C-alpha positions in Angstrom: -11.9 -218.7 -29.5 -9.4 -217.0 -27.0 -9.1 -213.6 -27.7 -5.4 -212.4 -27.5 -4.9 -210.2 -24.4 -3.7 -207.0 -26.4 -6.9 -207.3 -28.7 -8.7 -207.8 -25.6 -7.3 -204.6 -23.8 -7.7 -202.7 -27.1 -11.2 -203.8 -27.6 -12.4 -203.0 -23.8 -10.3 -199.4 -24.0 -12.3 -198.7 -27.3 -15.6 -199.6 -25.8 -14.9 -197.2 -23.0 -13.7 -194.3 -25.1 -16.9 -195.0 -26.5 -19.1 -195.1 -23.9 -17.8 -191.9 -22.6 -18.0 -190.1 -26.3 -21.7 -191.0 -26.2 -21.8 -189.3 -22.5 -20.2 -186.4 -24.1 -22.5 -186.1 -27.0 -25.5 -186.9 -25.1 -24.2 -184.2 -22.5 -23.7 -181.6 -25.6 -27.0 -181.8 -27.0 -29.0 -180.9 -24.1 -26.3 -178.8 -21.7 -27.1 -175.5 -23.3 -30.4 -176.1 -23.0 -30.4 -176.9 -19.6 -28.2 -173.9 -18.6 -31.3 -171.7 -20.5 -33.7 -173.3 -18.6 -31.8 -173.2 -14.7 -30.1 -169.9 -15.5 -31.9 -166.2 -15.0 -29.5 -164.7 -17.2 -29.9 -166.3 -20.4 -26.6 -165.4 -22.0 -25.2 -167.6 -19.6 -26.8 -170.4 -21.0 -23.5 -171.8 -22.3 -21.4 -171.0 -19.0 -21.6 -174.4 -18.2 -20.1 -175.9 -21.2 -17.2 -173.5 -20.9 -16.5 -174.8 -17.3 -16.2 -178.0 -18.4 -13.6 -177.2 -21.3 -11.8 -175.5 -18.7 -12.0 -178.5 -16.0 -11.2 -180.8 -19.0 -7.9 -178.5 -19.1 -7.2 -178.1 -15.7 -7.2 -182.2 -15.3 -5.3 -183.6 -18.0 -1.9 -182.7 -16.2 -3.2 -184.0 -12.9 -4.6 -187.2 -14.8 -1.3 -187.8 -16.4 0.8 -188.0 -13.5 -1.8 -190.0 -11.4 -1.9 -192.5 -14.3 1.8 -192.9 -13.9 2.0 -193.1 -10.2 -1.3 -195.7 -9.8 -1.6 -197.1 -13.4 -3.8 -196.5 -16.1 -6.6 -198.9 -15.3 -6.7 -197.1 -11.6 -6.5 -193.8 -13.2 -9.4 -194.2 -15.5 -11.6 -195.6 -12.6 -10.8 -193.1 -11.0 -12.2 -190.6 -13.5 -15.3 -192.6 -14.3 -16.3 -192.1 -10.4 -15.8 -188.4 -10.9 -17.8 -188.2 -13.8 -20.4 -190.0 -12.0 -20.4 -187.8 -9.5 -20.7 -185.0 -12.1 -23.8 -186.7 -13.5 -25.6 -187.7 -10.0 -25.2 -184.0 -9.1 -26.5 -182.4 -12.9 -29.5 -184.6 -12.1 -29.9 -183.1 -8.4 -29.2 -179.5 -10.1 -32.1 -180.0 -12.7 -34.5 -181.4 -10.3 -33.9 -178.3 -7.8 -33.5 -175.7 -10.4 -30.0 -174.9 -9.3 -27.8 -173.5 -11.9 -24.9 -173.1 -9.7 -25.2 -177.1 -9.0 -25.1 -177.5 -12.7 -22.4 -175.5 -13.4 -20.4 -177.6 -10.5 -21.5 -180.7 -12.1 -20.5 -179.8 -15.4 -16.9 -179.0 -13.6 -17.0 -182.7 -12.6 -18.0 -184.2 -15.6 -14.9 -182.1 -17.4 -12.8 -183.6 -15.0 -13.5 -187.0 -16.5 -12.8 -185.5 -19.9 -9.7 -185.0 -18.7 -9.1 -188.5 -17.7 -10.8 -189.9 -20.7 -8.2 -188.0 -23.3 -5.8 -190.8 -22.3 -7.7 -194.0 -23.6 -6.3 -193.6 -27.0 -2.5 -193.3 -25.5 -3.4 -196.3 -23.3 -4.4 -198.8 -26.4 -1.5 -197.6 -28.4 0.3 -199.1 -25.2 -1.5 -201.9 -24.7 -1.2 -203.0 -28.4 1.5 -205.1 -30.3 3.3 -203.1 -32.8 1.5 -204.8 -35.4 -1.4 -204.0 -34.2 -1.3 -200.2 -33.1 -2.7 -198.5 -36.0 -5.8 -200.6 -36.0 -5.6 -200.0 -31.9 -6.0 -196.3 -32.6 -8.9 -196.8 -35.4 -10.6 -198.7 -32.9 -10.6 -196.0 -30.1 -11.3 -193.3 -32.8 -14.4 -195.4 -34.0 -15.8 -194.4 -30.6 -16.4 -191.2 -32.2 -18.9 -192.4 -34.5 -21.0 -194.9 -32.2 -21.0 -191.4 -30.4 -22.8 -190.1 -33.3 -25.1 -192.6 -34.1 -26.2 -193.3 -30.5 -26.0 -190.1 -28.4 -28.1 -187.5 -29.7 -31.1 -190.4 -30.1 -30.2 -191.4 -26.2 -30.6 -187.5 -25.5 -34.0 -187.2 -27.6 -35.6 -190.4 -26.0 -34.4 -189.6 -22.5 -35.1 -185.7 -22.2 -38.7 -186.6 -20.8 -37.6 -189.5 -18.9 -38.4 -187.8 -15.6 -40.4 -185.4 -14.4 -37.5 -182.7 -14.5 -36.8 -182.1 -18.4 -33.5 -183.2 -19.3 -32.7 -184.8 -16.1 -33.3 -188.6 -17.9 -30.3 -187.6 -20.3 -28.0 -187.6 -17.3 -29.6 -191.1 -15.7 -28.5 -192.3 -19.2 -24.9 -190.9 -18.9 -24.7 -192.4 -15.5 -25.7 -195.7 -16.8 -23.1 -195.5 -19.5 -20.5 -194.6 -17.1 -21.4 -197.9 -14.7 -20.8 -200.0 -17.9 -17.1 -198.6 -18.5 -16.4 -198.8 -15.0 -17.6 -202.9 -15.4 -15.6 -203.0 -18.3 -12.6 -201.6 -17.0 -12.2 -204.0 -14.0 -11.0 -206.6 -17.0 -8.2 -204.5 -18.2 -5.1 -205.7 -17.9 -2.5 -203.1 -18.9 1.3 -204.1 -19.3 3.5 -203.0 -16.8 5.2 -199.8 -18.2 9.2 -200.4 -18.7 11.3 -197.1 -17.5 13.1 -195.7 -20.5 16.0 -193.4 -19.7 15.9 -190.7 -21.9 19.8 -189.3 -22.7 19.1 -186.7 -25.2 19.4 -183.2 -24.7 15.9 -181.6 -23.7 15.5 -177.9 -25.0 13.6 -175.2 -22.5 9.7 -175.4 -23.4 10.0 -171.6 -24.5 12.2 -172.5 -27.0 10.3 -175.4 -28.3 7.1 -173.4 -28.5 9.1 -170.4 -31.0 9.5 -172.7 -33.5 7.1 -171.4 -36.6 5.9 -175.4 -36.9 4.6 -175.3 -33.2 3.3 -171.9 -33.3 1.1 -173.0 -36.7 0.0 -176.3 -34.8 -1.0 -174.7 -32.1 -2.7 -172.0 -33.7 -4.4 -174.7 -35.9 -5.9 -176.7 -32.7 -6.7 -173.7 -30.9 -8.6 -171.5 -33.8 -9.9 -174.8 -35.3 -11.2 -176.1 -32.3 -12.2 -172.7 -30.8 -14.3 -172.0 -34.1 -16.1 -175.4 -34.0 -17.1 -174.9 -30.2 -18.1 -171.4 -31.0 -20.6 -172.4 -33.6 -21.6 -175.8 -32.1 -22.6 -175.0 -28.9 -25.0 -172.1 -30.1 -26.8 -174.2 -32.8 -29.1 -176.3 -30.4 -30.1 -173.0 -28.8 -30.5 -171.1 -32.5 -32.5 -173.9 -33.7 -34.9 -174.1 -30.8 -35.4 -170.3 -31.4 -35.6 -170.6 -35.0 -38.6 -172.8 -33.9 -37.1 -176.1 -34.8 -38.3 -178.8 -32.9 -35.9 -180.8 -30.4 -35.1 -183.6 -32.6 -34.1 -181.6 -35.3 -31.4 -179.9 -33.5 -30.5 -183.8 -32.4 -30.1 -184.8 -35.6 -27.8 -181.7 -36.7 -25.7 -182.4 -33.8 -25.6 -186.2 -34.6 -24.5 -185.6 -38.0 -21.8 -183.2 -36.7 -20.1 -185.5 -34.5 -20.4 -188.0 -37.1 -18.3 -185.4 -39.4 -16.0 -185.1 -36.5 -15.0 -188.3 -36.2 -15.9 -190.6 -39.7 -13.2 -188.9 -41.4 -10.6 -190.3 -38.8 -10.2 -193.2 -40.6 -9.1 -191.4 -43.9 -7.5 -188.4 -42.7 -3.9 -190.1 -42.4 -4.0 -191.3 -45.8 -5.0 -187.8 -46.7 -2.2 -185.9 -45.2 0.6 -188.7 -46.6 -1.0 -188.0 -50.0 -1.3 -184.0 -50.1 0.4 -183.0 -46.9 -0.3 -182.0 -43.5 -0.5 -178.1 -44.3 -2.8 -178.9 -47.2 -5.1 -181.0 -45.0 -5.2 -178.2 -42.4 -6.1 -175.6 -44.8 -8.8 -177.7 -46.0 -10.3 -177.6 -42.6 -10.2 -174.5 -42.6 -12.0 -174.0 -46.3 -14.6 -176.0 -44.6 -15.1 -174.3 -41.7 -15.6 -170.9 -44.0 -18.4 -172.6 -46.1 -19.9 -173.6 -42.8 -20.1 -170.2 -41.8 -21.2 -168.7 -44.8 -24.0 -171.2 -45.0 -25.2 -170.3 -41.6 -25.3 -166.8 -42.4 -27.6 -167.7 -45.5 -30.5 -168.9 -43.4 -31.9 -170.8 -40.6 -33.7 -173.4 -42.1 -32.9 -177.2 -41.0 -31.1 -177.8 -44.1 -28.8 -174.9 -43.5 -28.3 -176.3 -40.0 -27.4 -180.2 -41.1 -25.2 -178.6 -43.9 -23.5 -176.3 -42.0 -22.8 -178.6 -38.9 -21.7 -181.2 -41.1 -19.2 -179.2 -43.0 -18.0 -178.1 -39.5 -17.5 -181.3 -38.3 -15.3 -182.3 -41.0 -13.5 -179.1 -40.7 -12.6 -179.7 -37.2 -11.3 -183.2 -38.0 -8.8 -182.3 -40.6 -7.3 -179.2 -38.7 -7.2 -181.2 -35.3 -5.5 -184.2 -36.8 -3.3 -182.0 -39.2 -2.5 -179.8 -36.3 -1.7 -182.7 -33.8 0.5 -184.4 -36.7 2.3 -181.0 -37.4 3.1 -181.0 -33.1 4.9 -184.3 -33.5 7.4 -182.8 -35.7 8.2 -179.9 -33.5 9.8 -181.9 -30.6 12.3 -184.8 -29.8 11.0 -188.1 -27.8 12.2 -186.7 -24.3 10.4 -183.1 -25.0 6.8 -184.9 -26.0 5.4 -184.6 -22.4 5.9 -181.3 -21.9 5.0 -179.8 -25.8 1.9 -182.0 -25.8 0.9 -180.5 -22.1 1.1 -176.8 -23.0 -0.4 -177.6 -26.4 -3.6 -179.2 -25.0 -3.3 -176.3 -22.4 -3.6 -173.4 -24.6 -6.1 -175.4 -26.7 -8.8 -176.1 -24.1 -8.3 -173.0 -22.7 -9.2 -171.2 -26.0 -12.1 -173.5 -26.2 -13.3 -172.6 -22.8 -13.4 -169.1 -24.0 -15.2 -169.6 -27.3 -17.8 -171.7 -25.6 -18.8 -169.1 -23.4 -18.7 -166.5 -25.7 -20.8 -168.3 -27.9 -23.8 -168.0 -25.6 -23.2 -164.4 -24.7 -22.8 -163.8 -28.3 -26.0 -165.2 -29.4 -28.0 -163.8 -26.3 -26.6 -160.2 -27.2 -26.4 -159.9 -30.6 -28.2 -162.7 -32.2 -27.1 -166.0 -34.2 -25.7 -164.1 -37.1 -23.0 -162.3 -34.5 -22.0 -165.9 -33.5 -20.8 -166.9 -37.1 -19.2 -163.7 -37.7 -17.2 -163.9 -34.6 -15.9 -167.4 -36.3 -14.5 -165.3 -39.5 -11.5 -164.0 -37.5 -10.5 -167.2 -35.8 -10.7 -169.3 -38.7 -9.1 -166.7 -41.0 -6.3 -166.1 -38.8 -5.7 -170.1 -38.9 -5.5 -170.2 -42.6 -2.8 -167.0 -42.8 -0.9 -169.3 -40.2 -0.8 -172.0 -42.5 -0.1 -170.4 -45.6 2.5 -168.4 -43.7 4.4 -171.8 -42.9 3.8 -172.9 -46.4 5.6 -170.2 -47.8 8.4 -170.5 -45.3 8.8 -174.1 -46.4 8.2 -173.8 -50.2 11.2 -170.6 -49.7 13.8 -172.8 -48.1 14.2 -176.6 -46.8 13.3 -177.5 -43.5 16.5 -177.5 -41.0 16.7 -180.0 -38.3 15.6 -178.7 -35.1 
């Protein structure tokens, strides 16, 4: 049976997304532990991950412009090569016990993530109209594969080489090589030039809308709370005398919680409303923090991180959906760019803050720091919901 070209492209892109996210999960499982081993100042353990997030933020716009000029496939291939360079440098950094080189490696890997973030858009472009929703679902499914495979690979590979954790980066290199091979078979349709004739508002006018503000706050603070707590969790578990395998298992369930709900989140938004789903995500994050403050047993870590993953999913998908209500088609690119720039910038800050708080003040303080972030997101949603209840939404 011959596979329809559009379906073939979507399948290949979904596999590439799955490989990229699996590599990200492997790195997320071991990066803070590598940073802890290499840095003289142990409070800098999460600094490489913060640099990775900053690099992702910085690479998003250049990656989009490069793909517009050279095409999706070439752009993705360049991104994978950058990620491979970062992974190779990471192996060398671990072997030579160099914290600065490992930081540079995570910057390169973060730049790759700036390219990989466009897989979902490319899949939608490659699909027929009737297949588009399935295409997006297939790409989202990559996160589920990453959740199931990534931590197991990190556990298996961490002692693969003499230098501990270097084997985990070798696994990432292998995943990237497979993705590079798959991309050679992707044949993206030639993009048509669409002339936009409608008036375009200044970016600051778009950004001052209440729903744009709440969408950005929901993404920033929901993602930031997740990064703050998740980044410190493997370090906190090891400090609490849990084995590495237990930390990897907790991360696995967390990533599964992040992506598995995506298959139903859209339905829940349609059924209960976007603001209620964002609010539900904030409540789940609050339960996560409460459980973490109850104790440091395996069950507490597991339950808290699972709820944190689901909470992130509801807040991120819900906020992204709300964002689409704030701009016209001609305003899409700059509106999304501003949203992602602010979001990834705050995530980088939260990731760095995570390690500093953990080593200077302890695990409880990491969770206390998440309370005002999460509370502000909840307050913003309640404020917008009250505005919608008081008056009908007028067209922008």
